N, C-alpha and C positions, 0 to 999 in steps of 0.2 A: 367502477373505481376511477380515480384520477391518476394520470401518469404523464411523464415527460416524454416528448417525442422530438427528435431532431430531424426536421424535414429537409434541411439543406444547411450548408455552412452558415453559422450565425443565426439560424432560424429555429429557435427553441420555443415549443408551445407545450402548455399543460392541457391535456385533453381527457375526455371521458374514454375509458377503455373497458373492455369486458372484464368482469371479475374473473380471477383465475379459478380453476377447478382441478380436482384430482384427475390426472390422466393415467399415471402409472401407480401401482400399489405402493411404490417406494417414495411417493411424493408427500410433501406437506404444504399446507397453505398457511402463510403468515400474515397477520395484520401488523404492518410495520410501525414501529415506534419512532423511528428516525431513519433518514437516508442522507445521502450527501452527493456532491459532485466531486470528481476526481481530476487530477492533472492529466491523466490519460484521456479523459473525455475532451480535452482541449484539442487533441490532434484532429478528430473529425469536425469539431466545432470550427476550427480554423481552416478546414478544407485540405489539410495535409493527408488525411485518409478520406477515401470516397465514402459518402453517406447519402442516404435517401430514405426519408420516413422511418428512421431507426428509433426503436424504444431505447431508453437510456438508463444507465445505472447498474452497478454490480456490487455495491456495498450495502449492508442491511443488518438491522437488528429488529427483533419484534417478538410478538406473542403468537404461539402456535394456535391456530383456529381449527384446523382439521388435519387429520393424518390418513394416509393410505393404509390398506389392510396389512401391509408387510412392515410398517414402521414400528419400531419397538424401543428405540433409545431416547426418544422425546415424546412427550405427551401433550395433549391439548391443555393450554394454560401456561406451559413453560415459556419463560423468556429465553431466547436463544440468540446466538451469534453464529454467522456462517461465513464461509470463504467466498471469494469471487469466482472460484472454480468449484462446482459441485463434483464430488468424488464418492466412490463407494467405500473408500478407506479399507478395503479388504484385498484388492488385487495386489499382485507382486510388487508393482511400482509404488503403490500407496504404502505397503508395509515397509518399503525401504525409505519412506519419508518424503516421497515426491508426489504428493496428491495432486499437484497441478498438472501432472502428466498421467493421471489415472486412465486406464484403458477404456473407461466408460465416462470420462469427464464431460461436463457440460459447462460452457462459459455462461456465467450468470448475466453478462451483458446482453446476451441474445434473448433473455427473458425480460430484462428491464426492471430494476429495483428502485428507481426513482418514481415511486408510486405508493399508493396507500396500502396495497396488498401485493403479495408475490407468491408464485408457486416455486417451491424449492425441490428440484429433483434429488434423488439419492439422499433423502433426508437423514437417514441413520448415519451415513458417512460424512455428511457435510455440516450438520448443525451440532452445536455444543450448548447445552443448557447452563445457565448461570445457577449459583447455589440457591437463589430465590429471586423474588422480584427486586430489581435494582432500584436504589434511590435515584431520583431524576438526575442528579448531578453526575452520576456515573455513566449515563447513557452516551454522552459524547465520547468518552474513552472506550466504551465497549464498541461503539460505532467505528472508532479508529482501528480496533483490533481486526475488523472484517477485511481490511486491505492494508492501509498505509503502515500501521504498526507492524503487522505480520510481515509485510514486504521489507520494511526497514530492518526488522529483526533477522529475516533470512539473509539480507545483504551482509549484515554483520557476521552471521554464522559462516556464510560462504567466504567471507574475507578472513576467516580464522581469527576473529577478534578474541582477545583474552588478556589475562593479567600480564603486565610488563610490556604490552604492545602499544605502539603509537599508531593511531588510526587517522586517516584523512577522509573527509566526506565531501564528495563532489556533488553539489546540488543542495539548495536550501529550500526546496519545496517541502511538502508534508512528509514524503518518504525520506528525504535526506535528513530532516530534523529528527525524525523518529529513528533513523539510523544512528544519530548521535546518542539518543536516549538508550537505544539497544547497546551500543558500544559501552556506555557507562555502566549499564546493568551487568554486562558480561565481563567487566573488570578492567577495561582498557586503562592504561596508565596516563596516556595523553591523547587528546582528541582535537584534531585540527578541522575546523569547519570553514569551507569556502562560502563566503556570502558577502554581498554588497549592500544588503538592506538592513537598516538599523533594527527594525522590529524583529526580523528573523535572526539576526545576530544575537539579540537579547534572549530570544527563546532558545537558541542553540546553547548559549552559556547556561541558561537555567536547566537545560536537559543534560549538561555535563561537558560541553566543549571547554577546553582549556586555552585554545588559541583560535583566532579568527583571521583568515586570509582573504583580502578583498581582490587580489590580483587573480587573473585568469590565464589560461594558456601556458606558454612557456614561463611567463613571469610568475604565475601561481606555482608551477612546478619548482621554480627557483626558490620561492619562499619556503616550500615544504623541505627542500633539500637544506636550506639554511637552518631550519629548525631541527634538523635531524642529523647534524654533523656531516652533511653531504651525502647521506645514504638513501634517504627516502623513507616513507612510512612502511611499517610491517604489513599493515592492512589498509586497503582503500575501498571505500564504498562509492560506486558510480550510480547516481540516482536521477539521471537526466534523460539519457538515450540519444544524445547527439554525438557527432564525430568529435567535436571539440572536447566534450566531457569524457569520452572514452580515451582519447589521446592523453588528456590531463591525468586521468586515473592511472593509466599504465605507466606513464612517465614519472608519476609521483611515488611509485612503488619501488622499494629497494629490491635488488636481486634476491630471489628466493621468497619474496613476499606474495601476498594474495590480494586479488581484486575480486570483490563481490559486486556484480553488475545487475541492476534491477530496473534501470530506466528503460522504458519501452523503446527499443531500437528503431531508429529511422535513418536509413541510408548510412549506416555505420559500417566501415570496413577497416580491417587491420592488416597492413602490409606484412607478408610472411617474414621478411627479413627483420623488420622491427620487432615482431613478436618473438622470433627466434633469439634475438640478441637481448631481449628484455629480461629473460630468466624469471618471469613471474608466473604465478598460477592464476587462471581465470575460471571463475565459476559464477553462474547466475541464471537469469531468465525469469519467467513467471514464478512468483513465490508460492511455495506449498504452505499457504497460510494455515490450513487445517492442522498441519503438524505441530504448530506452535500454540494453537488456540487454548488448550487447557491451561497451559502455564501463563499465557498472557491474561486470560480471564482471572486467574488466581491473583496475579500481581495487581490488576486493576481493582478487583473486589476487596483485596486487603489494603487498598489505597497506598501501595508501595510506589506506583507510577501513575502519572496523570497525562496520558498521551492526548487526551481530548483538548488540550491547550492548543493544538495545531489548528483547531477550528476558530478562526478569527472573525467569521461572519456567520450569523444565524438568520435564516429566512424561512418563512412558510413555503411549503412545496409549491404553492400557486405563484410564488415569485422566483421560481427556479431560473428563469431566463436572466434575471438580474444577477443571480449568483454566478452564472456562466460569464456574464460580462465582467463582473468584478474579478474573477480569477483570470480571465483573458487579459485584462488591463493591469494585472498585478496589484489590484487594490485589496485582494484577499489571497491568503495562502490556501485555505480550504474552507468550503462552505457547507455548513450543516443545514439540512432541510428538515423542518419540523412538520409533524402531521397532526 
């Protein structure tokens, strides 16, 4: 099969790799229908995270080609969506809705799904079949459900988004934009999107943003306070993972409010005295996407939501290196890789 390998920062190659095979009886083999590159992939691509000859990719949709002897919830021929964490969905942590922390979890990035095929561990707990074979135009949205939609949705849930609430979203990448969409679906009354890019501002508004703030840092916090009678937002989504973003999120939240943070954290620290005096709730981390997949697939299948619009560049898998460059240079928000 063909797959993406990151040999060193900036050095993306598409190479022949061994076809996956069933290793455990709980495995499934998928022929991928699409894959994509993620904002989190840019950390190793830029050299922020150490990398050497790493298979890439953790988002995936496709058709089941083979199943292990103990797999029962999906069948050969099913079109399925899976999470970027494989989970058994039966352990005590999974049953509490935190499949990203399953006691048997496997990070799909270690398997690499920017490829033509993939082995999915713990298939019964990880994969969710669609009601039938999807129309081709639904595949980008189903692809988004595998990570960025589920992550944005978790951020909104963690931030206690709901009717009557004002929500601020820090980050205008795919996760932040889909956090806007999630906030709208969850009934937020007002949604403030932080963005300096006209195309992303337009999509944020299409997804449900009522206000756009271009300022960052303390100036951005000031604008949120100005829009909320000096109080701050009830709910804030942090979808970047930098110190500036976390500071901006906490300071934009009113006392008693909630911050849902899902940006992959890099060198972020919160002074104890500031956190103590902020009076806010913090909840987040790797998203338990599997928890939300049945509902997200239903919303997509019924064409209630169209999260696939976050893909603003589509390339064949063989041009994955250009996709990484486009995202790194901010010429693309998120790249869909076709097979």
